[in-house]
C-alpha positions as MATLAB code, in Angstrom:
seq = 'MDRREFLGFAAKGALGVAAVGIAGCATQEAATPTEVAAAETAKEVTSAVAQDSSLPEIDWQMATSWPLALDTIFGGAQIFAERVSAMSGGKFRITPRAAGELAPGLEVLNVVEQGAVPIGHTASYYYVGKSPVTAFGTSLPFGLTARQQNAWLYEGGGLQLLQDYYKDRFGVIQFPAGNTGAQMGGWWNKEIDTAADLQGLKVRIPGLGGQVMSKLGATVQVLAGGEIFQALQTGAIDAAEWVGPYDDEKLGLQDAATFYYAPGWWEPGPTLEVEIGLAEWDKLPEEYKAIIESAAFQANTQMMARYDARNFEALQRLVDGGTQLRVYSDDIMNAAMAASFELYDEFSQSDPDFKAIFDQWNVFRQGIQAWHSSLETPYNVFVAHQFA';
ca = [
      10.586   38.943   63.737;
      11.690   42.509   62.558;
      12.661   43.041   58.742;
      16.312   42.567   59.613;
      15.882   39.300   61.187;
      13.369   38.085   58.641;
      16.142   39.042   55.929;
      18.730   37.318   57.798;
      16.488   34.030   58.058;
      15.908   34.089   54.544;
      19.652   34.554   53.573;
      20.516   31.243   55.744;
      17.758   29.540   53.705;
      18.214   30.628   50.482;
      20.101   27.581   49.193;
      17.284   25.280   50.402;
      14.005   24.713   48.482;
      13.199   28.365   48.888;
      14.917   31.686   48.725;
      13.275   35.067   49.401;
      14.327   37.703   46.512;
      16.005   41.046   47.160;
      14.346   43.886   45.581;
      16.406   46.443   44.385;
      15.613   50.155   43.775;
      16.284   51.547   40.573;
      17.699   54.861   40.669;
      17.055   57.631   37.884;
      20.116   58.575   35.673;
      20.609   60.629   32.469;
      19.511   59.030   29.590;
      22.096   57.440   27.414;
      22.668   58.155   23.734;
      20.981   54.762   22.833;
      17.794   55.795   25.055;
      17.834   59.599   23.492;
      18.295   58.210   19.935;
      15.387   55.605   20.619;
      12.927   58.500   21.958;
      13.936   60.551   18.992;
      12.798   57.840   16.868;
       9.469   57.304   18.755;
       8.786   60.977   18.205;
       9.155   60.717   14.447;
       7.029   57.628   14.291;
       4.317   59.322   16.415;
       4.589   62.239   13.943;
       4.394   60.070   10.966;
       0.974   58.063   12.318;
      -0.535   61.248   13.435;
      -0.253   62.871   10.047;
      -1.503   59.737    8.126;
      -4.859   60.770    7.178;
      -5.712   57.147    6.319;
      -5.333   55.661    9.889;
      -8.456   55.620   11.563;
      -9.678   57.311   14.675;
     -10.439   54.336   17.288;
     -11.903   54.646   20.830;
     -11.898   51.406   23.044;
     -13.143   50.583   26.485;
     -10.886   48.354   28.292;
     -12.015   45.987   30.947;
      -9.250   45.225   33.764;
      -9.325   42.959   36.861;
      -8.061   45.881   39.136;
      -9.679   48.272   41.535;
      -8.678   51.897   40.953;
      -6.890   52.107   44.267;
      -4.109   49.853   43.334;
      -2.148   52.490   41.150;
       0.480   50.139   40.368;
      -1.357   47.002   39.041;
      -4.022   49.163   37.340;
      -1.239   51.362   36.174;
       0.126   48.878   34.023;
      -3.227   49.283   32.014;
      -3.156   53.048   32.224;
       0.691   52.917   31.116;
      -0.493   50.610   27.854;
      -3.367   52.957   26.931;
      -1.157   56.249   27.488;
       1.677   54.810   25.423;
      -0.866   53.814   22.541;
      -2.398   57.186   22.622;
       0.955   58.871   22.568;
       2.293   56.695   19.598;
      -0.714   57.202   17.344;
      -0.891   60.858   17.911;
      -4.231   60.435   19.560;
      -5.960   58.809   17.149;
      -5.920   55.360   18.991;
      -7.667   56.127   22.367;
      -7.982   53.077   24.898;
      -9.785   53.925   28.311;
      -8.850   51.471   31.198;
     -12.070   50.786   33.280;
     -12.003   49.328   36.881;
     -12.678   45.878   37.968;
     -16.851   45.791   38.020;
     -17.400   48.653   35.495;
     -17.491   46.754   32.422;
     -17.049   43.191   33.548;
     -16.418   41.449   37.049;
     -12.618   41.450   37.949;
     -12.546   37.561   37.274;
     -14.479   37.689   33.797;
     -12.138   39.755   31.633;
     -10.895   37.074   29.202;
     -14.653   35.698   29.034;
     -16.186   39.278   27.850;
     -13.221   40.000   25.513;
     -13.751   36.391   23.963;
     -17.609   36.959   23.505;
     -17.059   40.208   21.873;
     -18.654   42.295   24.415;
     -15.625   44.790   25.003;
     -12.555   44.788   22.558;
      -9.826   44.624   24.973;
      -8.872   43.791   28.471;
      -5.997   43.719   31.141;
      -5.986   40.715   33.446;
      -4.090   37.886   34.657;
      -4.527   34.703   32.768;
      -4.176   32.111   35.614;
      -7.651   33.399   36.935;
      -9.049   31.249   33.861;
      -7.539   28.136   34.666;
     -11.261   26.729   35.173;
     -11.298   27.251   31.269;
      -8.180   25.605   30.556;
      -4.962   24.846   32.751;
      -3.062   26.463   29.735;
      -3.681   29.733   30.715;
      -1.522   29.778   33.966;
       1.595   29.758   31.616;
       0.451   33.279   30.607;
       0.896   34.307   34.353;
       2.924   31.923   36.393;
       3.221   28.212   37.582;
       3.929   27.075   41.180;
       7.873   26.661   41.464;
       8.077   28.106   38.051;
       9.720   31.255   36.553;
      10.932   34.283   38.029;
       9.899   37.645   36.356;
      13.428   37.875   34.290;
      12.943   34.193   33.256;
       9.417   34.283   32.471;
      10.174   37.412   30.007;
      13.097   35.326   28.704;
      10.691   32.297   27.994;
       7.945   34.654   26.422;
      10.262   36.797   24.455;
      13.220   34.390   23.492;
      11.973   31.102   24.321;
       8.952   30.639   22.211;
       6.713   30.888   24.823;
       4.701   33.937   23.685;
       4.163   32.542   20.249;
       3.082   29.066   21.726;
       0.274   30.979   23.846;
      -0.840   33.076   21.205;
      -1.343   30.033   18.967;
      -3.556   28.500   21.647;
      -5.282   31.592   22.569;
      -6.219   31.965   18.785;
      -7.584   28.619   18.306;
      -9.415   28.102   22.106;
     -10.737   31.775   22.670;
     -10.293   33.619   19.525;
      -8.261   36.085   21.207;
      -4.441   37.388   20.979;
      -2.743   38.468   24.056;
       0.478   40.242   24.881;
       2.596   40.377   28.304;
       1.858   43.730   29.777;
       2.943   43.929   33.421;
       4.789   41.754   35.903;
       4.602   42.008   39.685;
       7.875   39.836   40.307;
       8.066   37.462   42.936;
       4.839   37.841   45.395;
       4.699   37.597   49.057;
       3.178   34.370   50.568;
       0.162   35.886   51.765;
      -1.568   37.027   55.042;
      -2.448   34.482   57.653;
      -4.733   34.673   61.017;
      -2.491   31.817   62.585;
       1.057   30.777   62.278;
       1.575   27.701   60.165;
       4.588   25.401   60.653;
       3.850   22.309   58.535;
       1.843   21.067   55.797;
      -0.587   19.491   58.163;
      -1.595   23.235   59.786;
      -3.042   23.881   56.187;
      -5.731   21.186   56.604;
      -9.084   22.999   56.491;
      -8.035   26.453   56.305;
     -10.114   28.684   53.891;
      -7.301   30.578   51.853;
      -7.840   33.043   48.975;
      -5.622   32.135   46.288;
      -6.248   31.636   42.307;
      -4.743   29.647   39.451;
      -3.006   26.609   39.843;
      -1.296   27.549   43.172;
      -5.135   27.207   44.493;
      -5.074   23.795   43.090;
      -1.966   22.835   45.082;
      -3.369   24.333   48.086;
      -6.494   22.107   47.701;
      -4.033   19.155   47.242;
      -2.758   20.077   50.690;
      -6.119   20.137   52.196;
      -6.953   24.019   52.218;
     -10.347   25.182   51.172;
      -9.840   27.316   48.183;
     -11.652   30.579   47.290;
     -11.009   32.749   44.237;
     -11.685   36.531   45.120;
     -11.294   39.714   43.256;
      -8.740   42.178   44.872;
     -11.429   44.557   45.923;
     -13.153   41.593   48.048;
     -10.232   40.457   50.023;
      -9.949   42.777   52.813;
     -13.594   42.322   54.103;
     -13.352   38.232   53.486;
     -10.158   38.201   55.588;
     -11.481   40.549   58.418;
     -14.721   39.106   59.003;
     -13.138   35.581   59.087;
     -14.943   34.045   56.034;
     -11.301   33.110   55.190;
      -8.402   32.340   57.380;
      -5.755   33.432   54.526;
      -5.451   35.201   51.510;
      -2.572   36.183   49.317;
      -2.492   39.422   46.708;
       0.639   40.655   45.577;
       3.158   42.162   47.601;
       3.701   45.026   50.629;
       2.572   47.804   48.336;
      -0.395   46.582   47.009;
      -1.180   44.755   50.043;
      -0.822   47.899   51.974;
      -3.132   49.906   50.004;
      -5.909   47.128   50.507;
      -5.290   47.364   54.486;
      -4.710   43.601   54.857;
      -2.301   44.361   57.672;
      -5.229   45.520   59.332;
      -7.330   42.200   58.776;
      -4.382   39.500   59.710;
      -1.104   39.747   61.454;
       1.177   37.114   59.946;
       2.917   37.974   56.512;
       4.540   34.820   54.811;
       6.989   34.542   52.097;
       7.785   33.539   49.409;
       4.737   33.231   47.094;
       6.179   30.059   45.748;
       3.035   29.833   43.436;
       3.942   32.995   41.622;
       7.590   33.592   41.309;
       7.238   35.890   38.726;
       3.507   36.589   37.256;
       2.979   38.193   34.085;
      -0.268   40.356   33.280;
      -1.431   40.563   29.697;
      -3.495   42.614   27.421;
      -6.228   40.521   25.683;
      -7.744   41.768   22.465;
     -10.442   39.783   20.605;
      -9.066   38.543   17.049;
     -12.353   40.446   15.316;
     -11.109   43.509   16.455;
      -7.308   42.628   16.158;
      -7.670   41.689   12.474;
      -9.394   45.301   11.783;
      -6.518   47.347   12.948;
      -4.061   48.864   10.344;
      -0.636   47.355   10.783;
       0.650   50.560   12.392;
      -1.524   50.094   15.371;
      -0.809   46.458   15.833;
       2.819   47.700   16.098;
       1.874   50.276   18.604;
       0.130   47.958   20.861;
       3.006   45.585   20.832;
       5.268   48.294   21.892;
       2.943   49.757   24.294;
       2.459   46.224   26.120;
       6.233   45.862   26.177;
       6.720   48.952   27.928;
       3.831   48.334   30.309;
       5.807   45.336   31.044;
       8.782   46.395   31.886;
       7.676   49.603   33.852;
       5.219   47.884   36.137;
       8.305   45.512   37.267;
      10.157   48.462   38.000;
       7.586   50.276   39.840;
       7.093   47.447   42.190;
      10.642   47.037   42.886;
      10.925   50.429   43.627;
       8.177   50.773   45.904;
       7.718   47.502   47.764;
      10.852   47.549   50.180;
       9.519   50.779   51.756;
       6.096   49.395   52.063;
       7.414   46.136   53.737;
       9.239   48.358   56.075;
       6.160   50.402   56.902;
       4.286   47.212   57.520;
       6.871   45.826   59.851;
       7.142   49.126   61.784;
       3.154   48.836   62.292;
       3.294   45.487   63.708;
       3.020   43.061   61.087;
       5.033   39.964   61.770;
       6.885   38.283   59.004;
       7.597   34.714   58.435;
       9.259   32.333   56.107;
       7.523   29.239   54.994;
       9.087   25.773   56.437;
      10.816   23.357   54.361;
       8.112   21.240   55.150;
       5.489   23.420   53.606;
       7.896   24.164   50.884;
       8.654   20.597   49.844;
       5.060   19.445   50.104;
       3.891   22.456   47.913;
       6.518   21.191   45.432;
       5.721   17.881   45.326;
       2.017   18.368   44.934;
       2.593   21.084   41.972;
       4.529   18.556   39.915;
       1.979   15.933   40.739;
      -0.633   18.362   39.219;
       1.364   18.950   36.217;
       1.616   15.048   35.449;
      -2.126   14.941   36.198;
      -2.771   17.819   33.572;
      -0.092   16.225   30.935;
      -2.095   13.278   31.144;
      -5.437   14.133   30.414;
      -4.797   17.317   28.411;
      -2.499   17.100   25.295;
      -2.425   20.912   24.778;
      -1.045   21.566   28.359;
       1.535   18.620   27.862;
       2.740   20.100   24.841;
       3.697   23.562   26.155;
       4.777   22.108   29.699;
       7.325   20.113   27.938;
       8.841   22.843   26.184;
       8.257   25.212   29.129;
       9.956   22.652   31.786;
      13.003   22.104   29.536;
      13.487   25.979   29.341;
      12.700   26.123   32.989;
      15.527   23.559   33.894;
      17.923   25.277   31.633;
      17.529   28.932   32.860;
      17.147   27.900   36.552;
      20.523   26.015   36.256;
      22.141   29.108   34.788;
      20.978   31.380   37.304;
      21.589   29.002   40.192;
      25.416   29.502   39.056;
      25.481   32.919   39.191;
      22.448   34.818   40.472;
      21.790   32.940   43.574;
      25.337   33.117   45.251;
      25.496   36.743   44.622;
      21.837   37.241   46.092;
      22.758   34.775   49.183;
      26.175   36.777   49.954;
      24.450   40.235   49.722;
      21.684   39.005   51.861;
      23.836   38.025   54.628;
      24.350   41.630   55.160;
      20.932   41.868   56.813;
      21.468   38.724   59.038;
];
């Protein structure tokens, strides 16, 4: 199936259980008067901070979950650090370090919680073993798209709920600092047509998506990004998901498996986050706290834009190179969605903190998805038919 056939197939099924999102390319345009004014204000703030002799010089090392080769996802940490330095006039410096330098890629929250490093950049759902609540900070299966996730975090009370929980549970404060957008459904060494085909397959997938896969009979492994290629190539695993075409191509996953599935129903809009130990956060001047929040917001927005601008070209290269695109069947999607909400029921019965956040999140999810379905979905389906 080539890219045109794939998009046509997706369009035909978009009104069913699953739809494949359409990425658009942002064009560069002249700055608006509002943007110019905002830039001037930022310069004034930066100048004021730089000239304030009472503000301290700070140099932090940042642990991340990402290999250097992934310039977009590691780039989110770099954008954040560059903005902190620029807005503080170079007084507040943060140096992002690749996974494995300060901590293993899946241990960032742990080392920040322990105070071994002051700050980290990671995906919170890597730590569902510590608490299933952490999944809300990244993405839940059949949950929110990137736009919907931002709406919940920034305007729907989600970030405050999570910050309150992180403070009490981990002694950490976190801020959204990146989003990949809807992810692909991973690389498989064989075609899968029904939920029964998942039985016994070894699949690399983290978070609650991994627990759903376990319910469907797969054997789940959680590996850092830099470990996926070798495991898939050697047959240690049968399938692996990472992010999407741009990053997957950089990892060389197209050379380890042939079949590339969509959509990543477990990550419709996953947020990455900056995590800071409260002991370090509380020492910061208010100016630096405000700078961190602003820098994280920029990283959150810019990463999403970069992925949207780069993924479609990468997908075409993969298809031209022989990658075979597939869409998950309704049988798999329905089974996965049923297993997901069974899992949420189980957590809600055993974990009061999960239930409190889930109940609020689910009301928001139902409302915003109904709204988007009334407008966004019909438009996307109509446009997708151009590729049928």
